[in-house]
C-alpha positions in Angstrom: 106.4 71.8 98.9 104.8 69.9 95.9 101.5 67.9 95.6 101.4 63.9 95.8 98.5 61.9 95.4 98.5 58.3 96.5 96.2 55.2 96.0 96.6 51.9 97.3 94.7 48.8 95.7 94.7 45.2 97.4 94.7 42.3 94.7 95.1 38.8 94.4 97.2 36.3 92.2 94.7 33.3 92.5 91.6 34.6 93.3 90.0 31.6 93.0 91.5 30.0 95.7 89.1 32.2 98.0 86.6 29.8 96.4 88.1 27.0 98.6 86.8 28.5 102.3 82.9 28.7 101.8 83.2 25.6 100.5 85.4 23.9 103.4 83.5 25.6 105.9 80.2 24.6 104.7 81.6 20.9 104.7 82.9 21.3 108.1 79.7 23.0 109.4 77.8 19.8 108.1 80.5 17.8 109.9 80.0 19.6 113.4 76.1 19.4 113.2 76.4 15.8 112.5 78.9 14.9 115.3 77.6 17.3 117.4 75.4 14.8 119.4 78.2 12.5 120.1 80.2 15.5 121.4 77.3 15.9 124.2 77.3 12.4 125.0 80.9 12.4 125.2 81.3 15.5 127.6 78.7 14.0 129.7 80.7 10.9 130.1 83.6 12.8 131.0 82.0 15.1 133.4 84.7 17.9 134.3 87.3 16.0 132.7 85.9 17.5 129.1 86.5 20.9 129.5 84.0 23.0 127.2 86.7 26.1 126.8 88.8 23.4 125.1 86.7 21.9 123.1 85.3 25.4 121.8 88.6 26.7 121.0 89.4 23.4 119.0 86.5 24.0 116.8 87.1 27.4 116.6 90.6 26.3 115.2 88.8 24.0 112.4 87.0 26.8 111.0 90.0 29.5 111.1 92.4 27.0 109.0 90.8 27.0 106.0 90.1 30.7 105.3 94.0 31.1 106.3 94.6 28.6 103.5 92.7 29.8 101.3 93.9 33.3 101.5 97.2 32.1 101.8 96.6 30.2 98.5 95.0 33.1 96.6 98.7 34.9 97.4 97.2 38.5 98.1 99.5 41.8 97.7 99.5 45.5 97.3 100.5 48.1 95.0 100.5 51.6 95.8 100.6 54.2 93.2 101.9 57.5 93.9 101.3 60.8 91.3 103.4 63.9 91.9 104.3 66.6 89.9 107.9 67.2 89.6 109.1 70.4 88.2 112.4 72.3 88.1 111.8 73.9 91.7 111.3 70.6 93.6 113.4 68.1 91.6 115.9 68.0 94.3 113.2 67.7 96.9 111.7 64.8 95.4 112.3 61.6 97.4 113.2 58.6 94.9 114.0 56.0 96.7 110.9 54.2 96.1 110.1 55.0 92.7 110.0 52.6 90.0 108.2 54.5 86.7 108.7 57.6 86.0 106.5 59.0 83.5 108.0 62.6 81.7 105.1 64.5 79.9 106.5 66.8 77.4 104.7 70.6 77.8 106.0 72.0 74.7 104.2 73.9 72.5 103.8 71.1 70.0 101.6 69.2 72.6 99.4 71.8 72.4 98.4 71.0 68.8 94.7 69.8 68.3 95.2 66.9 66.1 93.8 64.4 69.3 90.9 65.8 71.2 91.1 68.2 73.0 95.1 68.5 72.7 98.1 65.8 72.8 98.8 67.3 76.4 95.3 67.2 77.8 94.9 63.3 76.7 98.1 62.6 77.8 97.6 64.0 81.2 94.0 62.0 81.4 95.6 59.1 80.3 97.9 58.8 83.1 95.6 59.8 85.6 93.0 57.0 84.8 
């Protein structure tokens, strides 16, 4: 068939928004440690009515919300890059439904000239792979 290499990378449009998560978690942790004594006193007064599982779920939700909000505010995206050699033999077999950019490289005799070391064709091939 034909050789295809594929690479996927993840990025963020606003990466500085990810700083919001550790800062808000630190503030929430300090507030949690400060109010922990009051929570124990209240649960002792309530007895069985103060379910510990519900309190743990609420605490986990309080810490999960800033993480998820900062991740959403950072606007993550993925980019998938595919490299494939299209020749006259496989031009009809290539699925072009998801291709947005096609780079064509001239492989004629003039591309073998050495004015750009090592040659024009080698320089263009290395540039496209990087």
